[in-house]
C-alpha positions as a Markdown table, in Angstrom:
| # | Residue | x | y | z |
|---|---|---|---|---|
| 1 | Met | 0.0 | 0.0 | -0.2 |
| 2 | Asn | 1.2 | 3.6 | -0.7 |
| 3 | Lys | 1.6 | 6.4 | 1.6 |
| 4 | Leu | -1.8 | 7.8 | 0.5 |
| 5 | Thr | -3.4 | 4.5 | 1.4 |
| 6 | Tyr | -1.7 | 4.5 | 4.8 |
| 7 | Thr | -2.9 | 8.0 | 5.7 |
| 8 | Tyr | -6.4 | 7.2 | 4.6 |
| 9 | Leu | -6.7 | 4.2 | 6.8 |
| 10 | Asp | -5.1 | 6.0 | 9.8 |
| 11 | Gly | -7.8 | 8.7 | 9.2 |
| 12 | Leu | -10.4 | 5.8 | 9.4 |
| 13 | Arg | -9.0 | 4.3 | 12.3 |
| 14 | Asn | -9.1 | 7.5 | 14.3 |
| 15 | Leu | -12.6 | 8.3 | 13.3 |
| 16 | Asn | -13.6 | 4.9 | 14.6 |
| 17 | Lys | -11.8 | 5.4 | 17.7 |
| 18 | Ser | -13.6 | 8.9 | 18.1 |
| 19 | Ile | -17.0 | 7.3 | 17.5 |
| 20 | Asn | -16.3 | 4.4 | 19.6 |
| 21 | Arg | -15.2 | 6.7 | 22.5 |
| 22 | Glu | -18.4 | 9.0 | 22.0 |
| 23 | Leu | -20.7 | 5.7 | 22.2 |
| 24 | Thr | -18.8 | 4.7 | 25.1 |
| 25 | Arg | -19.1 | 8.0 | 26.9 |
| 26 | Asp | -23.0 | 7.8 | 26.1 |
| 27 | Tyr | -23.5 | 4.4 | 27.5 |
| 28 | Val | -21.3 | 5.2 | 30.6 |
| 29 | Asn | -23.4 | 8.4 | 31.3 |
| 30 | Lys | -26.5 | 6.5 | 30.9 |
| 31 | Ala | -25.2 | 4.0 | 33.2 |
| 32 | Lys | -24.4 | 6.7 | 35.8 |
| 33 | Gly | -27.7 | 8.4 | 35.6 |
| 34 | Val | -29.6 | 5.1 | 36.5 |
| 35 | Leu | -27.2 | 4.5 | 39.3 |
| 36 | Ser | -27.7 | 8.0 | 40.6 |
| 37 | Leu | -31.2 | 7.6 | 40.5 |
| 38 | Ile | -30.9 | 4.3 | 42.7 |
| 39 | Gln | -28.5 | 5.9 | 45.1 |
| 40 | Ser | -30.8 | 8.8 | 45.7 |
| 41 | Gly | -33.2 | 6.5 | 47.4 |
| 42 | Gln | -30.7 | 5.1 | 49.9 |
| 43 | Leu | -31.4 | 7.5 | 52.8 |
| 44 | Asp | -34.1 | 6.5 | 55.1 |
| 45 | Pro | -37.4 | 7.8 | 54.0 |
| 46 | Asp | -37.9 | 9.9 | 57.2 |
| 47 | Lys | -39.9 | 13.2 | 57.1 |
| 48 | Lys | -37.1 | 15.3 | 56.6 |
| 49 | Thr | -35.9 | 13.5 | 53.5 |
| 50 | Ile | -39.3 | 13.3 | 52.1 |
| 51 | Glu | -40.0 | 17.2 | 52.8 |
| 52 | Met | -36.4 | 17.9 | 51.0 |
| 53 | Lys | -37.4 | 15.8 | 48.0 |
| 54 | Ile | -40.6 | 17.5 | 47.5 |
| 55 | Asn | -39.1 | 21.1 | 47.7 |
| 56 | Ile | -36.4 | 20.1 | 45.3 |
| 57 | Arg | -39.2 | 19.0 | 42.8 |
| 58 | Ile | -40.9 | 22.2 | 43.3 |
| 59 | Lys | -37.7 | 24.1 | 42.7 |
| 60 | Phe | -36.9 | 22.1 | 39.6 |
| 61 | Glu | -40.4 | 22.7 | 38.2 |
| 62 | Lys | -40.1 | 26.3 | 38.8 |
| 63 | Asn | -36.8 | 26.5 | 37.1 |
| 64 | Leu | -38.2 | 24.7 | 34.2 |
| 65 | Met | -41.0 | 27.2 | 33.6 |
| 66 | Lys | -38.5 | 30.1 | 34.1 |
| 67 | Ser | -36.1 | 28.7 | 31.5 |
| 68 | Leu | -38.8 | 28.0 | 29.0 |
| 69 | Ile | -39.9 | 31.6 | 29.3 |
| 70 | Glu | -36.3 | 32.7 | 28.6 |
| 71 | Leu | -36.1 | 30.3 | 25.7 |
| 72 | Asp | -39.3 | 31.9 | 24.3 |
| 73 | Lys | -37.8 | 35.3 | 24.5 |
| 74 | Tyr | -35.0 | 34.1 | 22.6 |
| 75 | Phe | -37.1 | 32.5 | 19.7 |
| 76 | Asp | -39.4 | 35.7 | 19.5 |
| 77 | Ser | -36.4 | 37.8 | 18.9 |
| 78 | Ile | -34.9 | 35.7 | 16.1 |
| 79 | Tyr | -38.3 | 35.1 | 14.6 |
| 80 | Asn | -38.9 | 38.8 | 14.5 |
| 81 | Asp | -35.3 | 39.3 | 12.8 |
| 82 | Leu | -36.2 | 36.6 | 10.3 |
| 83 | Glu | -39.5 | 38.0 | 9.5 |
| 84 | Gln | -37.9 | 41.5 | 8.8 |
| 85 | His | -35.4 | 40.2 | 6.6 |
| 86 | Leu | -37.6 | 37.8 | 4.7 |
| 87 | Ser | -40.0 | 40.8 | 4.0 |
| 88 | Lys | -37.0 | 42.6 | 2.5 |
| 89 | Gly | -36.3 | 39.7 | 0.4 |
| 90 | Val | -39.9 | 39.5 | -0.6 |
| 91 | Asp | -39.7 | 43.1 | -1.9 |
| 92 | Glu | -36.3 | 42.4 | -3.7 |
| 93 | Ser | -37.6 | 39.3 | -5.4 |
| 94 | Val | -40.7 | 40.9 | -6.5 |
| 95 | Gln | -38.6 | 43.8 | -8.0 |
| 96 | Leu | -35.9 | 41.7 | -9.7 |
| 97 | Cys | -37.6 | 38.3 | -10.4 |
| 98 | Val | -38.7 | 39.1 | -14.2 |
| 99 | Ala | -35.4 | 40.4 | -15.1 |
| 100 | Ser | -33.8 | 37.4 | -13.5 |
| 101 | Thr | -36.0 | 35.0 | -15.4 |
| 102 | Lys | -35.4 | 36.8 | -18.7 |
| 103 | Ala | -31.6 | 36.7 | -18.2 |
| 104 | Leu | -31.6 | 33.0 | -17.5 |
| 105 | Ile | -33.8 | 31.8 | -20.2 |
| 106 | Ala | -32.3 | 34.0 | -22.9 |
| 107 | Pro | -30.5 | 31.9 | -25.7 |
| 108 | Asn | -26.8 | 32.2 | -26.3 |
| 109 | Lys | -25.8 | 34.5 | -29.1 |
| 110 | Asp | -26.8 | 32.2 | -32.1 |
| 111 | Gly | -29.7 | 30.6 | -30.2 |
| 112 | Arg | -28.6 | 27.2 | -31.8 |
| 113 | Gly | -29.4 | 24.4 | -29.5 |
| 114 | Phe | -31.2 | 26.5 | -26.8 |
| 115 | His | -34.5 | 25.4 | -27.6 |
| 116 | Lys | -33.5 | 21.8 | -26.3 |
| 117 | Ile | -32.0 | 23.4 | -23.2 |
| 118 | Leu | -35.3 | 25.3 | -22.6 |
| 119 | Gly | -37.3 | 22.2 | -23.2 |
| 120 | Ala | -35.3 | 19.9 | -20.7 |
| 121 | Leu | -35.5 | 22.9 | -18.0 |
| 122 | Cys | -39.2 | 22.9 | -18.3 |
| 123 | Lys | -39.4 | 19.0 | -18.2 |
| 124 | Asn | -37.4 | 18.9 | -15.2 |
| 125 | Tyr | -39.4 | 21.6 | -13.4 |
| 126 | Gly | -37.1 | 24.5 | -13.7 |
| 127 | Cys | -33.7 | 22.8 | -13.8 |
| 128 | Tyr | -31.2 | 21.9 | -16.5 |
| 129 | Trp | -27.9 | 20.3 | -16.4 |
| 130 | Ser | -25.5 | 19.2 | -19.2 |
| 131 | Lys | -24.2 | 15.8 | -19.3 |
| 132 | Asn | -20.8 | 16.8 | -17.9 |
| 133 | Trp | -22.4 | 19.3 | -15.4 |
| 134 | Asp | -20.5 | 22.2 | -17.2 |
| 135 | Val | -23.8 | 24.0 | -17.7 |
| 136 | Val | -26.4 | 24.1 | -14.9 |
| 137 | Leu | -29.5 | 26.5 | -15.2 |
| 138 | Asp | -31.8 | 26.5 | -12.3 |
| 139 | Leu | -34.8 | 28.9 | -12.4 |
| 140 | Asn | -36.2 | 27.9 | -8.8 |
| 141 | Lys | -32.8 | 28.7 | -7.4 |
| 142 | Thr | -32.4 | 32.0 | -9.4 |
| 143 | Leu | -36.0 | 33.0 | -8.3 |
| 144 | Ala | -35.0 | 32.1 | -4.7 |
| 145 | Lys | -31.6 | 33.9 | -4.4 |
| 146 | His | -32.7 | 37.2 | -3.1 |
| 147 | Leu | -34.9 | 35.7 | -0.3 |
| 148 | His | -31.7 | 33.4 | 0.4 |
| 149 | Lys | -29.4 | 36.4 | 0.4 |
| 150 | Cys | -31.4 | 38.4 | 2.9 |
| 151 | Ile | -31.4 | 35.5 | 5.6 |
| 152 | Asp | -28.0 | 34.0 | 5.0 |
| 153 | Asp | -26.4 | 36.2 | 7.9 |
| 154 | Asp | -29.2 | 35.2 | 10.1 |
| 155 | Phe | -28.7 | 31.6 | 9.4 |
| 156 | Cys | -24.9 | 32.1 | 10.0 |
| 157 | Gln | -25.9 | 33.6 | 13.4 |
| 158 | Ile | -28.7 | 31.1 | 14.4 |
| 159 | Phe | -27.1 | 27.9 | 13.0 |
| 160 | Pro | -23.3 | 28.1 | 12.8 |
| 161 | Val | -21.2 | 25.2 | 11.5 |
| 162 | Thr | -18.8 | 26.0 | 14.3 |
| 163 | Gly | -18.1 | 28.4 | 17.2 |
| 164 | Lys | -20.4 | 30.7 | 19.1 |
| 165 | Thr | -22.4 | 33.7 | 17.7 |
| 166 | Gly | -24.4 | 34.7 | 20.8 |
| 167 | Lys | -27.6 | 34.1 | 18.8 |
| 168 | Ser | -26.9 | 30.2 | 18.1 |
| 169 | Met | -29.7 | 28.0 | 18.9 |
| 170 | Gln | -27.4 | 25.4 | 20.0 |
| 171 | Glu | -25.8 | 27.9 | 22.4 |
| 172 | Gln | -29.3 | 28.5 | 23.9 |
| 173 | Ile | -29.9 | 24.7 | 24.1 |
| 174 | Asp | -26.7 | 24.0 | 25.8 |
| 175 | Lys | -27.1 | 26.7 | 28.5 |
| 176 | Phe | -30.8 | 25.5 | 29.2 |
| 177 | Ser | -30.8 | 23.9 | 32.6 |
| 178 | Ile | -33.3 | 23.2 | 35.4 |
| 179 | Ile | -30.4 | 23.0 | 37.8 |
| 180 | Gln | -29.6 | 26.4 | 39.2 |
| 181 | Ser | -26.5 | 27.3 | 41.2 |
| 182 | Asp | -28.4 | 29.4 | 43.8 |
| 183 | Ser | -29.9 | 26.3 | 45.4 |
| 184 | Ala | -31.7 | 27.2 | 48.6 |
| 185 | Tyr | -30.7 | 23.8 | 50.0 |
| 186 | Pro | -27.5 | 22.7 | 51.7 |
| 187 | Ser | -25.2 | 20.2 | 49.9 |
| 188 | Ser | -26.3 | 16.8 | 50.9 |
| 189 | Asp | -26.0 | 13.2 | 49.4 |
| 190 | Ile | -29.5 | 13.0 | 48.2 |
| 191 | Leu | -29.4 | 16.4 | 46.3 |
| 192 | His | -25.9 | 15.4 | 44.8 |
| 193 | Tyr | -27.5 | 12.2 | 43.3 |
| 194 | Ile | -30.6 | 13.7 | 42.1 |
| 195 | His | -28.8 | 16.6 | 40.4 |
| 196 | Asn | -26.4 | 14.0 | 39.1 |
| 197 | Phe | -29.5 | 12.3 | 37.6 |
| 198 | Ile | -31.1 | 15.4 | 36.1 |
| 199 | Lys | -27.8 | 16.6 | 34.7 |
| 200 | Ile | -27.4 | 13.5 | 32.7 |
| 201 | Glu | -30.9 | 13.4 | 31.6 |
| 202 | Glu | -30.5 | 17.0 | 30.3 |
| 203 | Thr | -27.2 | 16.3 | 28.6 |
| 204 | Lys | -28.9 | 13.4 | 26.5 |
| 205 | Leu | -31.9 | 15.4 | 25.7 |
| 206 | Lys | -29.7 | 18.4 | 24.6 |
| 207 | Ala | -27.6 | 16.1 | 22.4 |
| 208 | Ala | -30.6 | 14.8 | 20.5 |
| 209 | Leu | -32.1 | 18.3 | 20.0 |
| 210 | Asn | -28.9 | 19.7 | 18.8 |
| 211 | Arg | -28.9 | 16.9 | 16.0 |
| 212 | Asp | -32.5 | 17.8 | 15.2 |
| 213 | Ile | -31.3 | 21.3 | 14.8 |
| 214 | Val | -28.7 | 20.4 | 12.3 |
| 215 | Asp | -31.2 | 18.5 | 10.2 |
| 216 | Met | -34.0 | 21.2 | 10.3 |
| 217 | Lys | -31.5 | 24.1 | 9.3 |
| 218 | Met | -31.5 | 22.8 | 5.7 |
| 219 | Asp | -35.1 | 21.8 | 5.7 |
| 220 | Ile | -35.9 | 25.3 | 6.6 |
| 221 | Tyr | -33.6 | 26.9 | 4.2 |
| 222 | Ser | -34.6 | 24.8 | 1.3 |
| 223 | Ser | -38.2 | 25.4 | 1.8 |
| 224 | Ile | -37.9 | 28.6 | -0.2 |
| 225 | Lys | -36.9 | 27.0 | -3.4 |
| 226 | Ile | -39.3 | 24.0 | -2.6 |
| 227 | Thr | -42.3 | 26.5 | -2.4 |
| 228 | Ile | -41.2 | 28.2 | -5.6 |
| 229 | Leu | -40.8 | 25.2 | -7.5 |
| 230 | Asn | -44.4 | 24.1 | -6.2 |
| 231 | Gln | -45.8 | 27.5 | -7.3 |
| 232 | Met | -44.3 | 27.2 | -10.7 |
| 233 | Ala | -45.0 | 23.5 | -11.4 |
| 234 | Ser | -48.1 | 23.8 | -13.5 |
| 235 | Cys | -46.4 | 26.4 | -15.6 |
| 236 | Tyr | -43.3 | 24.1 | -16.3 |
| 237 | Gln | -45.7 | 21.3 | -17.2 |
| 238 | Gln | -47.7 | 23.5 | -19.5 |
| 239 | Ala | -44.4 | 24.9 | -21.2 |
| 240 | Ala | -42.9 | 21.5 | -21.6 |
| 241 | Ala | -46.0 | 20.5 | -23.6 |
| 242 | Val | -45.5 | 23.2 | -26.2 |
| 243 | Thr | -44.2 | 21.9 | -29.5 |
| 244 | Gly | -43.6 | 23.0 | -33.1 |
| 245 | Thr | -42.6 | 26.3 | -34.9 |
| 246 | Gly | -42.0 | 29.0 | -32.6 |
| 247 | Ser | -42.3 | 26.9 | -29.5 |
| 248 | Met | -39.1 | 28.3 | -27.9 |
| 249 | Lys | -40.6 | 31.8 | -27.7 |
| 250 | Ile | -43.9 | 30.5 | -26.6 |
| 251 | Lys | -42.1 | 28.7 | -23.7 |
| 252 | Gln | -40.1 | 31.7 | -22.7 |
| 253 | Asp | -43.1 | 34.2 | -22.8 |
| 254 | Leu | -45.0 | 31.5 | -20.6 |
| 255 | Leu | -42.4 | 31.3 | -17.9 |
| 256 | Ile | -41.9 | 35.2 | -17.9 |
| 257 | Ser | -45.5 | 35.9 | -17.7 |
| 258 | Thr | -46.3 | 33.3 | -15.1 |
| 259 | Val | -43.4 | 34.7 | -13.0 |
| 260 | Asp | -44.8 | 38.2 | -13.2 |
| 261 | Asn | -48.3 | 37.1 | -12.5 |
| 262 | Val | -47.8 | 35.1 | -9.2 |
| 263 | Lys | -44.6 | 36.9 | -7.9 |
| 264 | Gln | -46.2 | 38.5 | -5.0 |
| 265 | Asp | -48.2 | 35.6 | -3.9 |
| 266 | Met | -45.2 | 33.2 | -4.7 |
| 267 | Phe | -42.6 | 35.0 | -2.5 |
| 268 | Asn | -45.1 | 35.7 | 0.4 |
| 269 | Lys | -45.9 | 31.9 | 0.4 |
| 270 | Ala | -42.1 | 31.1 | 0.6 |
| 271 | Lys | -41.5 | 33.7 | 3.3 |
| 272 | Met | -44.4 | 32.1 | 5.3 |
| 273 | Glu | -43.1 | 28.6 | 4.8 |
| 274 | Val | -39.7 | 29.5 | 6.2 |
| 275 | Leu | -41.5 | 31.2 | 9.4 |
| 276 | Gln | -43.9 | 28.2 | 9.9 |
| 277 | Arg | -41.1 | 25.7 | 9.7 |
| 278 | Phe | -39.0 | 27.7 | 12.0 |
| 279 | Asn | -42.0 | 28.1 | 14.4 |
| 280 | Asn | -42.6 | 24.3 | 14.3 |
| 281 | Leu | -39.0 | 23.8 | 15.1 |
| 282 | Lys | -39.3 | 26.1 | 18.1 |
| 283 | Leu | -42.5 | 24.2 | 19.3 |
| 284 | Asp | -40.8 | 20.9 | 19.0 |
| 285 | Ile | -37.7 | 22.1 | 21.1 |
| 286 | Lys | -39.9 | 23.5 | 23.9 |
| 287 | Ser | -42.3 | 20.5 | 23.8 |
| 288 | Ala | -39.4 | 18.2 | 24.3 |
| 289 | Leu | -37.6 | 20.1 | 27.1 |
| 290 | Glu | -40.7 | 20.6 | 28.9 |
| 291 | His | -42.1 | 17.0 | 28.7 |
| 292 | Glu | -38.5 | 15.2 | 28.9 |
| 293 | Leu | -37.5 | 17.2 | 31.9 |
| 294 | Gln | -40.9 | 17.2 | 33.7 |
| 295 | Glu | -40.5 | 13.2 | 33.4 |
| 296 | Ala | -36.9 | 13.4 | 34.6 |
| 297 | Ile | -38.3 | 15.3 | 37.7 |
| 298 | Glu | -40.8 | 12.9 | 38.3 |
| 299 | Arg | -38.4 | 10.0 | 38.0 |
| 300 | Ser | -36.0 | 11.6 | 40.3 |
| 301 | Gln | -38.8 | 11.3 | 43.1 |
| 302 | Ser | -39.6 | 7.7 | 42.3 |
| 303 | Gln | -37.4 | 6.4 | 45.2 |
| 304 | Thr | -39.3 | 8.3 | 47.8 |
| 305 | Gly | -40.7 | 6.0 | 50.4 |
| 306 | Lys | -38.9 | 3.0 | 48.9 |
| 307 | Lys | -36.0 | 2.0 | 51.1 |
| 308 | Thr | -33.5 | -0.4 | 49.2 |
| 309 | Arg | -30.4 | -2.2 | 50.3 |
| 310 | Met | -28.1 | -1.6 | 47.5 |
| 311 | Asp | -25.5 | 1.0 | 47.8 |
| 312 | Val | -24.0 | 1.8 | 44.5 |
| 313 | Ser | -21.8 | 4.8 | 45.2 |
| 314 | Arg | -18.7 | 2.8 | 44.6 |
| 315 | Glu | -20.0 | 2.1 | 41.0 |
| 316 | Ile | -20.8 | 5.6 | 40.4 |
| 317 | Glu | -17.3 | 6.7 | 41.5 |
| 318 | Gln | -15.9 | 4.1 | 39.2 |
| 319 | Leu | -18.0 | 5.4 | 36.2 |
| 320 | Glu | -17.0 | 9.0 | 37.1 |
| 321 | Arg | -13.3 | 7.9 | 36.7 |
| 322 | Leu | -14.0 | 6.2 | 33.5 |
| 323 | Leu | -15.8 | 9.4 | 32.2 |
| 324 | Asp | -12.7 | 11.4 | 33.2 |
| 325 | Gln | -10.4 | 9.0 | 31.2 |
| 326 | Leu | -12.8 | 9.3 | 28.2 |
| 327 | Ser | -12.6 | 12.9 | 28.3 |
| 328 | Asp | -8.9 | 13.0 | 28.1 |
């Protein structure tokens, strides 16, 4: 094997190690959460312990509601920014779409062969690409470009690939917690184990939500082009069916007139689709945080009144040392 092959294999091995380490860390974290829940029930269920658990639950539930309100404020802020910038994009699109359409579907200098290109574009619902991909024409993308341009900065701030922006959705999720540092209760074993369990449940939930956010980013962004394609679909079908002498001019006129006729409604629908999908993402995130963490709070109380004889504190310490090793 040559040097390049060795380098490639080394990269795969390192990637495999990284994935295995992450999977192991997740597994250990889950085990630690279960053991923490078990250990939280080891104290005798006397009146003081039961009252402490009840008070801890009340505090958690208040923190959950408070954190959800703060998250709502964040979503309202970026929603308003998106709406403002999308409205600007609609105005620009309405003003420039006809000229953009004319420029895209105009033939080359002598016009030879362009009737085939235009026909293929209509048959493929607005998109043409040559066999070797040296020529790509996408009318839907062209019509969407001004809306995209107006929200590109927002998306870089809200859905950054790396780093922090101060407006990142993942940052907001990461700092969301029902465990507050200003706890009114003194440090105790029961508080430590309950906090441990809740923290692990939060971490698992946040990881799942952040994966969903990555998936939804492209779904929201691409909805503009998809909405435009859907609005233009019947026109593409009609234009593709035109044949015979003068068909190229008829196709061009049909595409241009349709864009001109539907432009206001089409771009407004694209705007509303982005906002609707963004709002759905907000509702999904809030619902998951509220329901999953409420369930975690209830599970953290499940040992109340149940005296067990299984001390797992040593096992928890072993898992904590293993997690430290996995983090190195």
